FIRORO-70097 format. One record per residue (C-alpha): x, y, z; residue in three letters. Coordinates in steps of 0.001 Angstrom, whole numbers. Example, Ala and Ser with C-alpha at 12.3 -4.5 7.8 and 13.67 -1.06 7.14 Angstrom:
<romis>
<romi <12300,-4500,7800>,'ala'>
<romi <13670,-1060,7140>,'ser'>
</romis>
This chain:
<romis>
<romi <65162,56576,20047>,'met'>
<romi <63565,56723,16607>,'ser'>
<romi <60280,55016,15780>,'ala'>
<romi <60037,52851,12677>,'glu'>
<romi <57676,54098,9967>,'lys'>
<romi <54730,51729,9619>,'ile'>
<romi <52702,51841,6411>,'leu'>
<romi <48994,52447,6659>,'thr'>
<romi <46446,50197,4966>,'lys'>
<romi <45999,52763,2174>,'gly'>
<romi <49744,53040,1580>,'glu'>
<romi <50054,49240,1364>,'ile'>
<romi <47235,49061,-1190>,'glu'>
<romi <48845,51850,-3244>,'gly'>
<romi <52200,50058,-3182>,'leu'>
<romi <50650,46792,-4360>,'leu'>
<romi <48807,48549,-7188>,'asn'>
<romi <52059,50175,-8327>,'ala'>
<romi <53732,46753,-8454>,'val'>
<romi <50861,45187,-10397>,'phe'>
<romi <50813,48081,-12894>,'glu'>
<romi <54583,47817,-13419>,'gly'>
<romi <55373,51321,-12098>,'arg'>
<romi <57585,49793,-9376>,'ile'>
<romi <59977,46839,-9851>,'thr'>
<romi <60726,45089,-6536>,'pro'>
<romi <64181,43908,-7659>,'glu'>
<romi <65289,47466,-8475>,'lys'>
<romi <63936,48819,-5225>,'glu'>
<romi <65742,46129,-3218>,'leu'>
<romi <69008,46950,-4964>,'ser'>
<romi <68781,50480,-3540>,'lys'>
<romi <69049,49161,10>,'val'>
<romi <72463,49886,1560>,'asp'>
<romi <74788,46984,813>,'gly'>
<romi <72270,45366,-1510>,'gly'>
<romi <70328,42214,-821>,'val'>
<romi <71695,38784,-1661>,'glu'>
<romi <68994,36259,-2449>,'leu'>
<romi <69574,32719,-1159>,'tyr'>
<romi <67515,29762,-2276>,'asp'>
<romi <67286,27300,593>,'leu'>
<romi <66088,24531,-1728>,'val'>
<romi <68267,25065,-4777>,'asn'>
<romi <71684,23721,-3769>,'thr'>
<romi <73510,24319,-7024>,'glu'>
<romi <76041,26337,-5050>,'gly'>
<romi <77102,23173,-3252>,'his'>
<romi <78502,21527,-6373>,'lys'>
<romi <82060,20443,-5779>,'gly'>
<romi <81930,21612,-2138>,'ser'>
<romi <82471,18145,-619>,'val'>
<romi <86247,17720,-862>,'pro'>
<romi <87983,14435,-38>,'asn'>
<romi <84833,12367,-589>,'leu'>
<romi <86595,10726,-3530>,'asp'>
<romi <89291,9426,-1163>,'ile'>
<romi <86664,7218,467>,'ile'>
<romi <85938,5716,-2947>,'tyr'>
<romi <89685,5221,-3522>,'asp'>
<romi <89775,3157,-360>,'asn'>
<romi <86644,1270,-1440>,'leu'>
<romi <88321,364,-4734>,'ile'>
<romi <91290,-1169,-2907>,'arg'>
<romi <89020,-3307,-741>,'tyr'>
<romi <86403,-4290,-3309>,'asn'>
<romi <88877,-5211,-6037>,'arg'>
<romi <90004,-8106,-3829>,'ile'>
<romi <86528,-8997,-2532>,'thr'>
<romi <84887,-9078,-5958>,'leu'>
<romi <87783,-10989,-7537>,'ser'>
<romi <87531,-13642,-4829>,'asn'>
<romi <83756,-14005,-5221>,'arg'>
<romi <83902,-14243,-9029>,'leu'>
<romi <87152,-16260,-9021>,'arg'>
<romi <88592,-14023,-11717>,'arg'>
<romi <90574,-10790,-11835>,'ala'>
<romi <88472,-7619,-11606>,'val'>
<romi <89792,-4093,-12073>,'glu'>
<romi <87921,-1065,-10713>,'ile'>
<romi <88607,2535,-11721>,'lys'>
<romi <86989,5867,-10936>,'lys'>
<romi <85134,7499,-13827>,'val'>
<romi <84218,10667,-11967>,'gly'>
<romi <81871,12439,-9569>,'ala'>
<romi <78946,14642,-10484>,'arg'>
<romi <76163,16547,-8764>,'ser'>
<romi <72522,16385,-9931>,'tyr'>
<romi <69119,17509,-8845>,'lys'>
<romi <67503,14234,-7791>,'phe'>
<romi <64833,14578,-10460>,'glu'>
<romi <67488,15024,-13169>,'ala'>
<romi <69472,12073,-11796>,'phe'>
<romi <66473,9738,-12078>,'leu'>
<romi <66085,10768,-15697>,'ala'>
<romi <69588,9423,-16442>,'thr'>
<romi <68753,5928,-15175>,'leu'>
<romi <67434,3337,-17643>,'pro'>
<romi <64499,1044,-16921>,'thr'>
<romi <65071,-1556,-15675>,'pro'>
<romi <68198,-909,-13613>,'val'>
<romi <69577,-2912,-10696>,'cys'>
<romi <69707,-684,-7624>,'met'>
<romi <70341,-1220,-3937>,'gly'>
<romi <68947,1237,-1371>,'ile'>
<romi <71146,1423,1720>,'phe'>
<romi <71378,3250,5013>,'lys'>
<romi <74556,4899,6369>,'ile'>
<romi <73994,5056,10115>,'glu'>
<romi <74178,7315,12080>,'pro'>
<romi <73876,9718,9120>,'leu'>
<romi <70340,10660,8125>,'lys'>
<romi <68607,9604,4932>,'gly'>
<romi <69431,6788,2554>,'val'>
<romi <71701,6368,-475>,'ala'>
<romi <71743,4051,-3459>,'leu'>
<romi <74061,1967,-5610>,'ile'>
<romi <73211,1021,-9202>,'ser'>
<romi <74653,-1291,-11868>,'phe'>
<romi <74363,-1281,-15660>,'asp'>
<romi <72001,-3980,-16920>,'ser'>
<romi <74734,-5527,-19068>,'ser'>
<romi <77125,-5598,-16107>,'met'>
<romi <74456,-7234,-13943>,'val'>
<romi <74062,-10108,-16424>,'leu'>
<romi <77839,-10504,-16728>,'ser'>
<romi <78252,-10627,-12945>,'leu'>
<romi <75460,-13176,-12596>,'ile'>
<romi <76932,-15327,-15360>,'asp'>
<romi <80323,-15249,-13595>,'ser'>
<romi <78765,-16078,-10218>,'leu'>
<romi <77170,-19168,-11779>,'leu'>
<romi <80495,-20345,-13211>,'gly'>
<romi <80190,-18877,-16717>,'gly'>
<romi <82597,-16722,-18682>,'ser'>
<romi <80689,-13523,-17919>,'gly'>
<romi <79730,-12999,-21572>,'ser'>
<romi <75956,-13197,-21143>,'ala'>
<romi <74088,-13245,-24485>,'lys'>
<romi <70634,-12554,-23052>,'val'>
<romi <69047,-9427,-24581>,'pro'>
<romi <68824,-6634,-22036>,'val'>
<romi <66347,-4240,-23677>,'ala'>
<romi <63307,-3782,-21402>,'asn'>
<romi <64037,-7067,-19654>,'arg'>
<romi <63147,-7147,-15956>,'met'>
<romi <65459,-9051,-13639>,'phe'>
<romi <64207,-12285,-12132>,'thr'>
<romi <63960,-12936,-8386>,'thr'>
<romi <66970,-15287,-8545>,'ile'>
<romi <69041,-12677,-10388>,'glu'>
<romi <68183,-10046,-7777>,'leu'>
<romi <69125,-12477,-4995>,'arg'>
<romi <72509,-13084,-6587>,'leu'>
<romi <73091,-9357,-7064>,'met'>
<romi <72093,-8798,-3449>,'glu'>
<romi <75175,-10814,-2441>,'lys'>
<romi <77405,-8657,-4653>,'val'>
<romi <75854,-5460,-3282>,'val'>
<romi <76290,-6785,268>,'gly'>
<romi <80016,-7304,-375>,'asp'>
<romi <80358,-3781,-1775>,'val'>
<romi <78581,-2213,1208>,'leu'>
<romi <80779,-4107,3684>,'gln'>
<romi <83848,-2742,1905>,'asp'>
<romi <82275,733,1821>,'leu'>
<romi <81800,584,5590>,'glu'>
<romi <85506,-234,5995>,'lys'>
<romi <86369,2618,3617>,'ala'>
<romi <84448,5075,5828>,'trp'>
<romi <85917,3749,9084>,'ala'>
<romi <89168,5808,9257>,'pro'>
<romi <87179,9026,8901>,'leu'>
<romi <83798,8364,10480>,'tyr'>
<romi <82461,5196,12122>,'ala'>
<romi <79352,4032,10236>,'thr'>
<romi <77079,1022,10013>,'lys'>
<romi <75983,479,6408>,'ile'>
<romi <73029,-1833,5786>,'ser'>
<romi <71082,-2767,2658>,'leu'>
<romi <67387,-1907,2894>,'leu'>
<romi <66056,-3325,-378>,'arg'>
<romi <66770,-3985,-4047>,'met'>
<romi <64881,-2032,-6720>,'glu'>
<romi <64530,-2084,-10528>,'met'>
<romi <62261,851,-11368>,'asn'>
<romi <63713,4372,-10902>,'pro'>
<romi <60184,5789,-10717>,'arg'>
<romi <59691,4045,-7397>,'leu'>
<romi <62599,5911,-5794>,'leu'>
<romi <61647,8743,-3475>,'asn'>
<romi <64605,8911,-1120>,'ile'>
<romi <64662,12747,-1238>,'ile'>
<romi <62466,15482,-2794>,'pro'>
<romi <63009,15947,-6579>,'pro'>
<romi <64641,19401,-6215>,'glu'>
<romi <67264,18299,-3671>,'tyr'>
<romi <70849,17669,-4703>,'glu'>
<romi <72460,14251,-4945>,'ile'>
<romi <76196,13555,-5377>,'ile'>
<romi <77200,10621,-7551>,'thr'>
<romi <80407,8667,-8086>,'met'>
<romi <80769,6306,-11049>,'thr'>
<romi <83198,3383,-10921>,'leu'>
<romi <84113,1266,-13961>,'lys'>
<romi <84349,-2512,-13504>,'leu'>
<romi <86578,-4424,-15935>,'gln'>
<romi <86617,-8223,-16251>,'met'>
<romi <88834,-9299,-19149>,'asp'>
<romi <87112,-7716,-22187>,'asp'>
<romi <83842,-7080,-20309>,'ile'>
<romi <83202,-3727,-18642>,'ser'>
<romi <80358,-1833,-17037>,'gly'>
<romi <79587,833,-14454>,'asn'>
<romi <78732,815,-10781>,'met'>
<romi <77349,4121,-9493>,'met'>
<romi <76871,5473,-5982>,'phe'>
<romi <74421,8304,-5262>,'ala'>
<romi <74408,9999,-1849>,'val'>
<romi <72127,12941,-975>,'pro'>
<romi <73945,16141,-59>,'tyr'>
<romi <71744,16407,3043>,'thr'>
<romi <73220,13104,4247>,'thr'>
<romi <76829,14280,3943>,'ile'>
<romi <76264,17888,5050>,'asp'>
<romi <76558,17215,8831>,'pro'>
<romi <80117,15875,8407>,'ile'>
<romi <81314,18098,5550>,'lys'>
<romi <83773,19869,7882>,'asp'>
<romi <85319,16525,8843>,'lys'>
<romi <85543,15631,5148>,'leu'>
<romi <87124,18968,4379>,'arg'>
<romi <89750,18701,7121>,'ser'>
<romi <90641,15109,6236>,'gly'>
<romi <92427,14793,9591>,'val'>
<romi <92481,11015,9580>,'gln'>
<romi <92941,10390,5883>,'phe'>
<romi <96596,9545,6471>,'asp'>
<romi <95355,6261,7937>,'leu'>
<romi <93678,5436,4637>,'met'>
<romi <96940,5678,2731>,'ala'>
<romi <98427,2666,4561>,'val'>
<romi <99445,-233,2327>,'asp'>
<romi <96505,-2706,2458>,'pro'>
<romi <99045,-5587,2662>,'gln'>
<romi <100703,-4062,5710>,'trp'>
<romi <98435,-5853,8199>,'ser'>
<romi <99160,-9196,6499>,'asn'>
<romi <102903,-8626,6716>,'arg'>
<romi <102571,-7602,10349>,'leu'>
<romi <100565,-10733,11152>,'ala'>
<romi <103169,-12912,9416>,'thr'>
<romi <105949,-11271,11400>,'gly'>
<romi <104104,-11742,14699>,'val'>
<romi <103529,-15425,13947>,'leu'>
<romi <107305,-15897,13571>,'glu'>
<romi <108129,-14227,16910>,'ala'>
<romi <109823,-16649,19405>,'pro'>
<romi <107965,-17332,22678>,'met'>
<romi <109030,-19083,25883>,'glu'>
<romi <106949,-22097,26961>,'val'>
<romi <107398,-23569,30454>,'thr'>
<romi <105786,-26598,32120>,'val'>
<romi <105262,-26747,35886>,'glu'>
<romi <105814,-30229,37331>,'leu'>
<romi <104490,-29077,40694>,'gly'>
<romi <105103,-26794,43660>,'asn'>
<romi <106578,-27118,47118>,'ala'>
<romi <106930,-24851,50143>,'ser'>
<romi <110118,-24908,52222>,'ile'>
<romi <111642,-22614,54820>,'thr'>
<romi <114676,-20448,54252>,'leu'>
<romi <116611,-22723,56697>,'arg'>
<romi <115710,-25798,54624>,'glu'>
<romi <116764,-23991,51432>,'leu'>
<romi <120164,-23118,52900>,'leu'>
<romi <120677,-26706,54098>,'asp'>
<romi <119976,-28297,50690>,'leu'>
<romi <122782,-30443,49303>,'ala'>
<romi <123284,-32610,46196>,'pro'>
<romi <121105,-35741,46402>,'gly'>
<romi <118386,-34154,48608>,'asp'>
<romi <114786,-34669,47458>,'thr'>
<romi <111997,-32071,47489>,'ile'>
<romi <108464,-33488,47540>,'met'>
<romi <106107,-31762,45088>,'leu'>
<romi <102365,-31255,45643>,'asp'>
<romi <101230,-33399,42666>,'lys'>
<romi <102104,-36652,40934>,'glu'>
<romi <104211,-36631,37772>,'ala'>
<romi <101457,-38502,35936>,'ser'>
<romi <98838,-35806,36607>,'gly'>
<romi <97976,-32683,34572>,'asp'>
<romi <100802,-30159,34468>,'met'>
<romi <100311,-26425,33916>,'leu'>
<romi <101771,-24969,30686>,'val'>
<romi <102680,-21280,30682>,'lys'>
<romi <103429,-19139,27593>,'val'>
<romi <105593,-16123,28436>,'glu'>
<romi <104583,-16653,32081>,'gly'>
<romi <100826,-16685,31343>,'val'>
<romi <98904,-19931,32140>,'pro'>
<romi <97426,-21283,28878>,'lys'>
<romi <97027,-25113,28940>,'tyr'>
<romi <97134,-28315,30971>,'phe'>
<romi <99269,-31194,29710>,'ser'>
<romi <100273,-34817,30261>,'ile'>
<romi <104008,-35738,30377>,'pro'>
<romi <105465,-38382,28078>,'gly'>
<romi <108199,-39366,25626>,'ile'>
<romi <108230,-38467,21897>,'arg'>
<romi <110968,-39849,19584>,'his'>
<romi <113190,-40395,22600>,'gly'>
<romi <112680,-36837,23899>,'asn'>
<romi <110757,-35660,26921>,'gln'>
<romi <107479,-34152,25746>,'ala'>
<romi <103999,-33108,26823>,'ile'>
<romi <100576,-33592,25256>,'gln'>
<romi <98009,-30783,25617>,'ile'>
<romi <95006,-32166,27496>,'ser'>
<romi <92808,-29102,27968>,'lys'>
<romi <92799,-25295,27835>,'ile'>
<romi <93429,-23336,31028>,'tyr'>
<romi <90450,-21185,32088>,'lys'>
</romis>
């Protein structure tokens, strides 16, 4: 058993003096250690760039949902395309945002932290003009113009639609509850993560006739990190590739399926002897009057009560109440 060599106070002072005087360079001395020493910066996450595969598939699914949602809200055709993803230090990302800018801060539960969605100022005015029944070609100057309370309220509805679709886009991979926390205009008021932490963005281009603009998502890497292995494996992404019209076609097919409906006039109890002795013309007394409520069964399952009658010369029933 060998004892480790422990430096004395004098040796430590001599070592520090040698470093200060430049006679010893710590980096060179560390490189002499067997195997070398690899430095790792726990704060600088530059090495994580591009290390979140399959995240763009979630945005592909969002595009399919939101194209329909936004077109229905604006009552005009809207096309959405991916521009691309990029990784920034949060401080550098804020520097790319203009002032003012329309942003929504949202929470992706149960993941930690918050994320944001932002819109170009020109696109905000076009969306608002369309929501109010205009052509979308807003002529209001956008330079240094703050959004009004009414404009933010209208954009809050658009952002709410997008976040609902984003929640559905996440669902096949990871069940989340996405909720809007607040709307913001000034990037300087954002402090969702420390400035040196990494944030991953995805820019989507919105196109309405000859009007276009960008919608950007920014999610901290620390928020996605706990599920990066699930993103990498993409086990359930096959579910996301299903034709979005498939459920509608399935529902239409189910609605056309034939079903058996029976109406019970009443019930009676007889013995086996009485059953064997039955002959044409015999009468069996039921336990209820023909004018009372009769039970309606669908595929053998009780569903309604009904009243008997005649309709266009045919025997018929009228639904009186729902069976509970």
